[in-house]
C-alpha positions as CSV (number, residue, x, y, z in Angstrom):
1,X,-31.6,28.4,-48.2
2,X,-29.0,29.4,-50.9
3,X,-27.7,32.1,-48.6
4,X,-27.2,29.6,-45.7
5,X,-25.3,27.2,-48.1
6,X,-23.2,30.1,-49.3
7,X,-22.4,31.2,-45.8
8,X,-21.3,27.7,-44.8
9,X,-19.0,27.5,-47.8
10,X,-17.6,30.8,-47.0
11,X,-16.9,29.8,-43.4
12,X,-15.2,26.6,-44.5
13,X,-13.2,28.5,-47.2
14,X,-12.1,31.1,-44.7
15,X,-10.7,28.7,-42.1
16,X,-7.2,29.8,-41.1
17,X,-4.2,27.5,-41.4
18,X,-4.4,26.8,-37.7
19,X,-8.1,26.0,-37.9
20,X,-7.5,23.6,-40.8
21,X,-4.8,21.8,-38.8
22,X,-7.2,21.4,-35.8
23,X,-10.0,20.2,-38.1
24,X,-7.6,17.7,-39.8
25,X,-6.4,16.5,-36.4
26,X,-10.0,15.9,-35.2
27,X,-10.8,14.0,-38.4
28,X,-7.7,11.8,-38.1
29,X,-8.4,11.2,-34.4
30,X,-11.9,10.1,-35.0
31,X,-10.6,7.5,-37.5
32,X,-8.0,6.0,-35.1
33,X,-8.4,2.4,-34.1
34,X,-8.0,1.5,-30.4
35,X,-4.7,-0.2,-31.3
36,X,-3.3,2.9,-33.1
37,X,-4.5,5.2,-30.3
38,X,-2.6,3.0,-27.8
39,X,0.5,3.0,-29.9
40,X,0.3,6.8,-30.2
41,X,0.0,7.1,-26.4
42,X,3.1,4.8,-25.9
43,X,5.1,6.9,-28.4
44,X,4.0,10.1,-26.7
45,X,5.1,9.0,-23.3
46,X,8.5,7.8,-24.7
47,X,9.2,11.4,-25.7
48,X,7.0,13.3,-23.3
49,X,8.4,13.0,-19.7
50,X,8.0,16.2,-17.6
51,X,9.9,17.8,-14.8
52,X,7.9,18.7,-11.6
53,X,8.3,22.5,-12.2
54,X,8.9,24.9,-15.0
55,X,9.7,28.6,-15.0
56,X,7.0,31.2,-15.6
57,X,7.1,32.4,-19.2
58,X,8.4,29.1,-20.5
59,X,6.7,26.0,-21.6
60,X,7.2,22.7,-19.8
61,X,10.0,20.9,-21.6
62,X,9.1,17.4,-22.9
63,X,11.9,14.9,-22.5
64,X,12.8,11.4,-23.9
65,X,12.4,8.5,-21.5
66,X,15.7,7.0,-22.7
67,X,17.5,10.2,-22.0
68,X,16.1,10.5,-18.5
69,X,16.9,6.9,-17.7
70,X,20.5,7.7,-18.6
71,X,20.5,11.0,-16.7
72,X,19.3,9.3,-13.5
73,X,21.4,6.1,-14.0
74,X,18.3,3.9,-14.0
75,X,19.0,0.6,-15.8
76,X,15.4,-0.5,-16.3
77,X,11.8,0.6,-16.2
78,X,8.6,-1.5,-16.4
79,X,5.1,0.0,-16.5
80,X,1.5,-0.9,-17.0
81,X,-1.3,1.6,-17.9
82,X,-5.0,1.3,-17.2
83,X,-7.8,2.8,-19.2
84,X,-11.6,2.2,-18.8
85,X,-10.9,-0.1,-15.8
86,X,-8.7,-2.5,-17.8
87,X,-5.1,-2.9,-18.7
88,X,-4.5,-0.8,-21.9
89,X,-0.8,-1.5,-22.4
90,X,2.4,-2.5,-20.7
91,X,6.0,-2.1,-21.7
92,X,9.5,-2.5,-20.5
93,X,12.6,-0.4,-21.2
94,X,16.2,-1.1,-20.5
95,X,18.0,-3.9,-18.6
96,X,17.7,-6.2,-15.6
97,X,21.4,-5.5,-14.7
98,X,24.5,-3.6,-15.8
99,X,26.8,-6.6,-15.7
100,X,25.3,-8.9,-18.3
101,X,22.9,-6.3,-19.7
102,X,20.0,-8.7,-19.9
103,X,16.9,-7.0,-21.3
104,X,13.8,-6.7,-19.2
105,X,10.7,-8.7,-20.1
106,X,7.1,-8.2,-19.1
107,X,7.6,-11.1,-16.7
108,X,10.7,-9.6,-15.0
109,X,9.9,-9.2,-11.2
110,X,10.9,-6.2,-9.1
111,X,10.9,-5.6,-5.3
112,X,7.9,-3.3,-4.6
113,X,8.5,-2.1,-1.1
114,X,5.3,-0.4,0.3
115,X,3.3,-1.8,-2.6
116,X,3.3,-5.0,-0.5
117,X,0.8,-3.6,1.9
118,X,-2.4,-3.5,-0.2
119,X,-1.7,-7.2,-1.1
120,X,-1.2,-7.9,2.6
121,X,-4.4,-6.0,3.5
122,X,-6.3,-8.2,0.9
123,X,-5.0,-11.3,2.6
124,X,-6.3,-10.0,6.0
125,X,-9.7,-9.2,4.5
126,X,-10.0,-12.6,3.0
127,X,-9.5,-14.1,6.5
128,X,-12.1,-11.7,7.8
129,X,-14.6,-12.9,5.3
130,X,-13.9,-16.5,6.3
131,X,-14.5,-15.6,10.0
132,X,-11.0,-16.5,11.1
133,X,-10.2,-12.9,12.3
134,X,-12.1,-9.8,13.1
135,X,-11.4,-6.2,12.0
136,X,-12.6,-4.9,15.4
137,X,-10.8,-7.4,17.7
138,X,-8.5,-5.7,20.2
139,X,-4.9,-6.8,19.6
140,X,-3.4,-4.9,22.4
141,X,-2.8,-7.9,24.6
142,X,-1.4,-9.9,21.7
143,X,1.1,-7.1,20.9
144,X,2.2,-6.9,24.6
145,X,2.8,-10.7,24.6
146,X,5.1,-10.5,21.5
147,X,6.8,-7.1,22.1
148,X,7.2,-7.1,25.9
149,X,7.5,-10.8,26.7
150,X,7.4,-11.4,30.5
151,X,6.6,-7.8,31.4
152,X,3.4,-7.1,33.5
153,X,1.1,-4.1,32.6
154,X,-1.7,-2.6,34.6
155,X,-5.1,-2.0,32.9
156,X,-4.4,1.7,32.3
157,X,-1.1,0.8,30.5
158,X,-2.5,-1.7,28.1
159,X,-2.9,-0.4,24.5
160,X,-6.1,-0.7,22.6
161,X,-6.0,-1.0,18.9
162,X,-7.6,-3.3,16.3
163,X,-6.8,-5.1,13.1
164,X,-8.5,-2.3,11.3
165,X,-6.1,0.2,12.9
166,X,-3.1,-1.8,11.8
167,X,-4.3,-2.0,8.2
168,X,-4.8,1.8,8.1
169,X,-1.7,2.8,9.9
170,X,-3.4,4.4,12.9
171,X,-2.5,2.0,15.7
172,X,-0.1,4.6,17.1
173,X,3.3,3.1,16.2
174,X,6.1,5.5,15.7
175,X,7.2,5.9,12.0
176,X,9.8,3.3,10.9
177,X,10.9,1.9,7.6
178,X,12.9,-1.3,7.4
179,X,16.3,-0.8,5.7
180,X,16.6,-4.5,4.8
181,X,19.4,-7.0,5.2
182,X,22.1,-8.1,2.7
183,X,21.9,-11.7,1.6
184,X,24.8,-12.7,3.9
185,X,23.4,-11.0,7.0
186,X,21.5,-13.0,9.7
187,X,17.8,-12.3,9.6
188,X,15.7,-11.6,12.7
189,X,12.3,-13.1,13.3
190,X,9.3,-10.8,13.6
191,X,9.3,-11.0,17.4
192,X,12.9,-9.7,17.4
193,X,11.9,-6.9,15.0
194,X,9.0,-5.8,17.3
195,X,11.2,-5.9,20.4
196,X,14.2,-4.3,18.6
197,X,16.5,-7.2,19.5
198,X,19.5,-8.4,17.6
199,X,19.9,-9.4,14.8
200,X,17.2,-6.8,14.1
201,X,18.7,-3.4,13.4
202,X,15.7,-1.3,14.4
203,X,14.6,0.3,17.6
204,X,11.7,-1.1,19.7
205,X,8.2,-0.8,18.2
206,X,7.1,2.0,20.6
207,X,3.7,3.4,20.5
208,X,2.5,6.9,21.4
209,X,-0.9,7.8,20.0
210,X,-1.3,11.5,19.2
211,X,-4.8,12.6,18.3
212,X,-3.3,15.5,16.3
213,X,-1.4,12.8,14.1
214,X,-4.0,10.0,13.7
215,X,-1.9,8.3,11.0
216,X,1.7,7.4,11.2
217,X,3.0,5.3,8.4
218,X,5.1,2.6,10.0
219,X,6.3,-0.8,9.0
220,X,5.5,-2.0,12.5
221,X,1.8,-2.0,11.7
222,X,2.3,-4.7,9.0
223,X,5.0,-6.5,11.0
224,X,2.4,-7.1,13.7
225,X,-0.2,-7.9,11.1
226,X,2.0,-10.6,9.6
227,X,2.9,-12.0,13.0
228,X,-0.8,-12.2,14.1
229,X,-2.2,-13.7,10.9
230,X,0.6,-16.4,10.6
231,X,0.1,-17.4,14.2
232,X,-3.7,-17.6,13.7
233,X,-3.4,-19.8,10.6
234,X,-0.2,-21.7,11.3
235,X,1.0,-20.8,7.8
236,X,4.0,-18.9,6.5
237,X,3.4,-15.5,4.9
238,X,4.4,-16.7,1.4
239,X,2.0,-19.7,1.7
240,X,-0.8,-17.7,3.2
241,X,-0.7,-14.9,0.6
242,X,-0.4,-17.4,-2.2
243,X,-3.5,-19.4,-1.1
244,X,-5.7,-16.4,-0.3
245,X,-4.8,-13.8,-3.0
246,X,-2.2,-14.7,-5.5
247,X,-3.3,-18.1,-6.8
248,X,-7.1,-17.2,-6.9
249,X,-6.1,-14.3,-9.3
250,X,-3.6,-16.4,-11.3
251,X,-0.7,-14.1,-10.5
252,X,2.3,-16.4,-11.3
253,X,5.0,-13.7,-11.1
254,X,3.9,-12.2,-7.8
255,X,5.1,-13.6,-4.5
256,X,6.6,-12.9,-1.1
257,X,9.9,-14.2,0.0
258,X,13.1,-15.2,-1.9
259,X,12.8,-15.3,-5.7
260,X,12.9,-18.8,-7.1
261,X,12.8,-17.7,-10.7
262,X,15.5,-16.3,-12.9
263,X,13.7,-13.4,-14.4
264,X,14.6,-10.9,-11.7
265,X,15.7,-7.3,-12.0
266,X,18.8,-6.6,-9.9
267,X,18.8,-3.5,-7.7
268,X,21.1,-0.6,-8.3
269,X,22.4,2.2,-6.0
270,X,22.3,6.0,-6.6
271,X,25.7,6.1,-8.4
272,X,24.6,3.3,-10.8
273,X,26.5,0.4,-9.2
274,X,24.7,-3.0,-8.9
275,X,23.9,-4.2,-5.4
276,X,26.2,-7.0,-4.2
277,X,24.0,-10.1,-4.2
278,X,21.5,-8.3,-6.5
279,X,19.0,-7.4,-3.8
280,X,18.4,-7.1,0.0
281,X,16.1,-9.3,2.0
282,X,13.2,-8.1,4.1
283,X,11.9,-10.3,6.9
284,X,9.1,-7.8,7.3
285,X,7.4,-9.5,4.3
286,X,3.8,-8.1,4.7
287,X,5.3,-4.6,5.0
288,X,7.7,-4.6,2.0
289,X,8.7,-8.1,0.9
290,X,6.6,-8.4,-2.3
291,X,8.0,-9.2,-5.7
292,X,5.8,-8.5,-8.7
293,X,5.4,-7.0,-12.2
294,X,3.5,-3.9,-13.1
295,X,1.0,-5.9,-15.2
296,X,0.2,-8.4,-12.5
297,X,0.0,-5.7,-9.8
298,X,-2.4,-3.8,-11.9
299,X,-4.5,-7.0,-12.3
300,X,-4.8,-7.1,-8.6
301,X,-5.9,-3.4,-8.4
302,X,-8.4,-3.9,-11.1
303,X,-9.9,-6.9,-9.3
304,X,-10.3,-4.8,-6.1
305,X,-12.0,-2.0,-8.0
306,X,-14.3,-4.4,-9.8
307,X,-15.3,-5.9,-6.5
308,X,-15.8,-2.4,-5.0
309,X,-18.0,-1.5,-8.0
310,X,-20.3,-4.5,-7.3
311,X,-18.7,-7.6,-8.8
312,X,-19.8,-10.7,-6.9
313,X,-17.8,-13.9,-6.5
314,X,-14.6,-12.0,-6.7
315,X,-11.6,-11.8,-4.4
316,X,-13.6,-9.7,-1.8
317,X,-17.2,-9.0,-1.2
318,X,-18.3,-5.6,-2.6
319,X,-18.8,-4.2,0.9
320,X,-15.4,-5.2,2.1
321,X,-13.7,-4.1,-1.1
322,X,-15.3,-0.6,-0.8
323,X,-14.2,-0.4,2.8
324,X,-10.6,-1.2,1.8
325,X,-10.6,1.5,-0.9
326,X,-12.3,4.2,1.3
327,X,-10.7,6.5,3.9
328,X,-10.4,4.8,7.3
329,X,-8.2,7.4,8.9
330,X,-6.7,10.6,7.6
331,X,-5.2,9.9,4.2
332,X,-5.2,6.2,4.5
333,X,-7.4,3.2,3.4
334,X,-6.3,-0.4,4.0
335,X,-2.9,-0.5,2.4
336,X,-3.4,2.4,0.0
337,X,-3.0,6.1,0.6
338,X,-6.0,8.1,-0.5
339,X,-6.3,11.7,-1.6
340,X,-8.8,14.1,-3.3
341,X,-12.5,14.0,-4.0
342,X,-14.8,13.1,-6.9
343,X,-12.9,12.7,-10.2
344,X,-9.7,13.8,-8.4
345,X,-10.0,11.0,-5.8
346,X,-6.9,8.7,-6.2
347,X,-5.3,5.6,-4.7
348,X,-1.6,5.9,-4.7
349,X,1.5,4.4,-3.0
350,X,5.2,4.7,-3.5
351,X,7.4,1.7,-2.8
352,X,11.0,1.8,-1.7
353,X,13.6,-0.9,-1.0
354,X,17.3,-0.8,-1.4
355,X,18.0,-0.6,-5.1
356,X,14.4,-0.4,-6.2
357,X,11.5,2.1,-6.5
358,X,7.9,1.5,-7.5
359,X,4.6,3.4,-7.6
360,X,0.9,2.9,-8.2
361,X,-1.4,5.8,-9.1
362,X,-5.1,5.1,-9.8
363,X,-8.1,7.3,-10.4
364,X,-11.2,5.1,-9.6
365,X,-13.8,7.6,-10.8
366,X,-12.4,7.6,-14.4
367,X,-10.9,4.1,-14.5
368,X,-7.4,5.2,-15.3
369,X,-4.0,4.9,-13.7
370,X,-0.6,3.2,-13.9
371,X,1.9,1.0,-12.1
372,X,5.6,1.7,-12.6
373,X,8.6,-0.2,-11.3
374,X,12.3,0.5,-11.6
375,X,15.6,-1.2,-10.4
376,X,17.4,1.9,-9.0
377,X,17.5,4.0,-5.9
378,X,17.1,7.0,-8.4
379,X,13.9,5.5,-9.8
380,X,11.6,7.5,-7.7
381,X,12.3,10.8,-9.4
382,X,12.1,9.2,-12.8
383,X,8.7,7.6,-11.9
384,X,7.4,11.1,-11.1
385,X,8.4,12.3,-14.5
386,X,6.7,9.3,-16.1
387,X,3.5,9.9,-14.2
388,X,3.4,13.6,-15.2
389,X,3.9,12.6,-18.8
390,X,1.0,10.1,-18.5
391,X,-1.2,12.8,-16.8
392,X,-0.8,15.1,-19.8
393,X,-1.5,12.3,-22.4
394,X,-4.6,10.9,-20.6
395,X,-5.9,14.2,-19.2
396,X,-5.7,13.2,-15.6
397,X,-7.2,15.8,-13.2
398,X,-3.9,16.5,-11.4
399,X,-0.3,15.5,-11.4
400,X,0.6,18.4,-13.7
401,X,3.9,20.3,-13.7
402,X,3.9,23.4,-11.4
403,X,4.7,26.8,-12.7
404,X,7.4,28.7,-10.7
405,X,7.8,32.4,-10.7
406,X,11.4,33.7,-10.7
407,X,12.2,36.1,-7.8
408,X,15.2,38.3,-7.2
409,X,16.5,39.0,-3.7
410,X,18.8,41.8,-2.5
411,X,22.5,40.8,-3.1
412,X,23.2,40.8,0.7
413,X,20.8,37.9,1.2
414,X,22.4,35.8,-1.4
415,X,25.8,36.7,0.1
416,X,25.0,35.4,3.6
417,X,24.1,32.0,2.2
418,X,27.5,31.5,0.5
419,X,30.1,29.4,2.1
420,X,30.9,25.7,2.9
421,X,28.4,23.3,4.5
422,X,29.4,20.0,5.9
423,X,27.3,16.9,5.5
424,X,29.8,14.4,6.9
425,X,33.6,14.1,7.1
426,X,34.1,13.6,3.4
427,X,31.0,15.3,1.8
428,X,30.5,19.1,1.5
429,X,28.3,21.5,-0.2
430,X,30.0,24.7,-1.5
431,X,27.5,27.5,-2.1
432,X,28.2,30.6,-4.2
433,X,25.9,33.0,-6.1
434,X,25.6,34.7,-9.5
435,X,23.0,37.2,-10.5
436,X,19.6,36.0,-9.1
437,X,20.5,32.4,-8.2
438,X,22.7,30.3,-5.9
439,X,25.2,27.8,-7.2
440,X,25.6,24.6,-5.1
441,X,28.6,22.4,-5.8
442,X,28.5,19.0,-3.9
443,X,31.8,17.1,-3.4
444,X,32.6,15.1,-6.6
445,X,29.5,16.3,-8.5
446,X,28.5,19.0,-11.0
447,X,27.4,22.3,-9.7
448,X,23.6,23.1,-9.8
449,X,21.7,26.4,-10.0
450,X,19.1,27.1,-7.3
451,X,16.4,29.7,-7.8
452,X,14.5,31.7,-5.2
453,X,11.3,30.3,-3.8
454,X,11.2,32.3,-0.6
455,X,13.9,34.2,1.3
456,X,15.1,31.0,2.9
457,X,14.1,28.3,0.4
458,X,15.6,27.7,-3.0
459,X,14.9,25.1,-5.7
460,X,16.8,23.6,-8.7
461,X,15.2,22.5,-12.0
462,X,17.0,19.4,-13.1
463,X,16.9,17.4,-10.9
464,X,14.3,19.1,-8.8
465,X,15.8,19.7,-5.4
466,X,14.8,22.1,-2.6
467,X,17.1,23.6,0.0
468,X,16.1,25.5,3.1
469,X,18.6,27.5,5.0
470,X,18.4,27.5,8.8
471,X,18.9,30.8,10.7
472,X,19.6,31.4,14.4
473,X,17.8,34.1,16.5
474,X,20.3,36.7,15.2
475,X,19.6,35.8,11.6
476,X,22.9,34.1,11.1
477,X,23.0,31.1,8.8
478,X,23.8,27.9,10.7
479,X,23.1,25.2,8.2
480,X,20.7,23.8,5.5
481,X,18.4,21.0,4.8
482,X,18.2,19.5,1.3
483,X,15.2,17.5,0.0
484,X,15.1,15.4,-3.2
485,X,11.9,13.3,-3.3
486,X,11.9,11.4,0.0
487,X,15.7,11.8,0.4
488,X,16.8,14.3,3.1
489,X,20.3,15.7,3.8
490,X,21.3,18.0,6.6
491,X,24.5,20.1,6.6
492,X,26.0,22.6,9.0
493,X,27.8,25.8,7.9
494,X,31.5,25.6,8.6
495,X,32.9,28.4,6.5
496,X,31.8,31.8,5.2
């Protein structure tokens, strides 16, 4: 017995300095209150944002949220974080606008873009439960009546798709995203949008089902959904959504339509300027017309998950909630996009309107996730850095920075990519090289280093951008394509 005690003392005495630090950290962590743990997580995020990639042999660099907001010219960020299936904390950073510099509050509303669609799907499912509509009813004839008024179709030409197909984006519509309308521009009705008639600024809502591409994410799905449900109920979309979803959940700062409150974040463009009129309007309300706060939006998501986990008397029945949050077509549930399996299974969605970006990322198996909203066209890349920071803090199963290996190509390959590339009449990309990387200098902007990914694809670190050079059959460079998040630019080579 004495020998065992002596050995234990010796083991404790011989702990290295690093071992003592780990032991001390574990003791302190075990003594933390929930409140102090939450505060620690908040502080860790504020100085722990992460880029999407880092170079092999280096550690991912942690960055301050305030610095990244300044770097991307994002005036304001609002976020809400979930742990153990409940809101853990919410916080705002920055301003509603850059004219009066009004501080954001937790009640400040943002345009949410595609994040409108899960709310709209919940409205539809409420009507399904009331027996007013059916998920499996064929809506082909209704679509033809609205989109092709007066035109006759033979039986073989008539489309066949259901309400369920609309909700999961596999009704066959070609991809299309509304660009919105300024506050002084005439608005089309939904019929004009589906027919592609003025004052709508989109093409006709053509369909062309391809079994190789079962899901096409298109606003047309939710435009037709809104038209169908409002015609069946005789109510406007703001009224219908308020009665069926928003009021039952007590969401006072979430609504469709024009804001009637003052606590609104103004939208901002890529160079930081505020949108004239503060925001754009979207007549396609079910598709992208929702205003909300991260905290209230997370309340909705939590309610849907509670129902799916068996809660009775909630917004939806357990069976219908589970159907909404389960794969209906490749990569799509009702409103949400879905990916992964088991603990890596996640619900996610990115929202985009002019001057705003938003995102929701939820891991149902572990009861964690976040909703982030910003008032800038550059907010999408900042949101990605925020989510990566949260992933490290909470130990999420993915969303980690990617390690990139540095490659070196023969000098003649770098040389053939050098020259001038034209995007439009006034915007050019001048490409040069040094050592093992390219230098790309856009008109009016700072030059950026691009490292080798493959022989034709290069990437930059900050911000993360990828470029692919296009070659003809003789191997001559004809142009390039540049990607940054969901932003794509094409340029043709005009000078060597």
